[in-house]
C-alpha positions, 0 to 999 in steps of 0.5 A: 435525627432519630435513632431509627434513621440513623441505624438506617443510615448506617446500614446503607453505607455498610451494605455500599461498602460491602458491594464495592469490595465485592466488585473489586474482588471480581475479575471481569475477564478480557473483552473481545472487540471486532474491528471490522469487517465493515469498518472504515479504519480497516481500510476494506473488509478486513476483521481485526479481532482484539482482546482487551483489558479495558483500553489496552490491547492484549491480543489482535488477530488480523482475519483476511479473506471476506472478499477473496477473489482467486486471481491466481486461479483466474489467471490460470484460465486466461491468455497472457494477454487477457491477464493484465485486465485481471491483475491491475484490479488487485491493488486497485489504487496502484492499477498500472503498477500491478501489471508491470511485474507480470508482463516482465516475468512473461518477457523473461520467459519469452526472452523478449525485451521491450524497446528502450522507449516502451520501458521509459514509458512503462517506467514513468506511468509505473511512478505515476501509479505510485503517485496516485496510490500514496497520495490518497494515503497522505489525505487518509492519515489526516482522516484517521485522526480527525483532520478532514482537510488533507484528504480533500486535497489528495482528491483534488490533486490526484484527479490530475495524475489520473487525467494523465494516466487516462489520457495515455492509456484509455483507462482511468483506474484500470489501464490495461496498457502493458504488453508483452514486448512493449506498450499498447500505444505511444504518448499522445501530443502535448502529454509530456508538457502536461505531465511535468505540470502535473508533477509540479502540482503534486510537489506542492500538494506534498508541501501542503500536507507537510504543512498541515500535518507534519508540524501538528501537535495532535498529529505528533502526539498521536504518531510519534512513539506509536507502533514502533517496529524494530529493524529486526522485527520488520525483517522477521515479518518480511515487511517490504516497501516504506514500512520496511524503510521507515524501520531503518532498512535501506532497501528498494528493488528499484535500485537493489535488483537487476531489473529492465526498467531504467532507474539506474539510468537516472539519479534519485534517492532512497528515503529512510527513517530510523524511528520505526513508528507511525510517523516514520511511515507517514514522513517516509511515504511523503518523501517518496512521493515528492522523489517520484514526481522528480523521477518522472520529470527525469524520465520525461526529459531523457525519453529515447525515441524509437518504436514502443513495441518489440516483435512478438507472435501475434498469438503469444505462447510463452515457452515452458519454464519458470520465472519470478519477477518482482517490483517496488510497487506502491505498497511494497514488493509485488511479484509474480511466479509463473509456471509455463507449459508452452500454451497460451496461458500460464499453467501456474501463476503465484502472486506476492502482494506486499499488503498480505505480508505487511499485515502479518505484523498486526498481531505483534505490533497491536499488542500492548497499545490502546485502542485509539492507537489501533486506527492509527497503526493500522492507517500508517501500515497502509494496505489495500484489501484486494492486495490482501484477498487476491 
């Protein structure tokens, strides 16, 4: 090797070392990554503005509002009979469950009580909406982690629940079946037996999902200890539903709040978990789906006879006053605050949706996690964008 080539080699190595030292000393700053608003992991048009330090999330801000539809103002220019058509589209996966608290609030203002049979059928359809809603989550959670089979099972068996809802209401996705004072129609012939068979199918579905996911080492690694929400934080952020119960809070509006719905007339269980992580939120919803099928069976067994509609005026004018009713909807607490001035439609309506409150914790729970965990945590919180941008 010549002296010239040797000098060139040493010069090259020295220049590379100097450049490496400069690169180490440079502060490149954090990167801003937008997840959404058009991204499947955000479950709709939600934008998560994340600030990253490498793969670590330093800050995350949920930015809703991209599909805002103004339901609170739309209800104020509709009659009470027309409003059920609107509200079952808020959480479009829960459909009938959205109608119930609104109708209950209007009935309280009118001092009208639906007949027992109507209350029981109302509760049966309410729980079937819960099953149709949460079963989709159970399958979708697998997709978030790369497992496609559970979601195919979910769509397969969920169809049977939707078939039964359609058979009695005439509406597959938006029933518009609840009425102030009762229900639109009674149950069709043979519906009870078919629904019981459907509930057995959904229990088998829960068993399949449990076998596919809960014992899977990848699912365990991606969910255990990820997105932990302590009890005090869950309460501080106003979480509700399974997200709250998965953090160890034994609270369920079906049991803990006085309601005309007949939950107190049957035996059933509220499921909780103490870990507060993504796994706990999935586990609680899995158990609640099973429990909902048992609730439906017990309600069908005890279904009273009689009318399905109370005597109400043909043209409904709700007396002046204010009322708030909330129910334990599939995604959490769903409430309607109605202000009436005695007209055929409400003067003001405030809608308390569970998803809007539940995503408030996103900024807290995503701080300090890695980017792949963002998808898992968002999936475990389970929200519907129509329930946020109401």
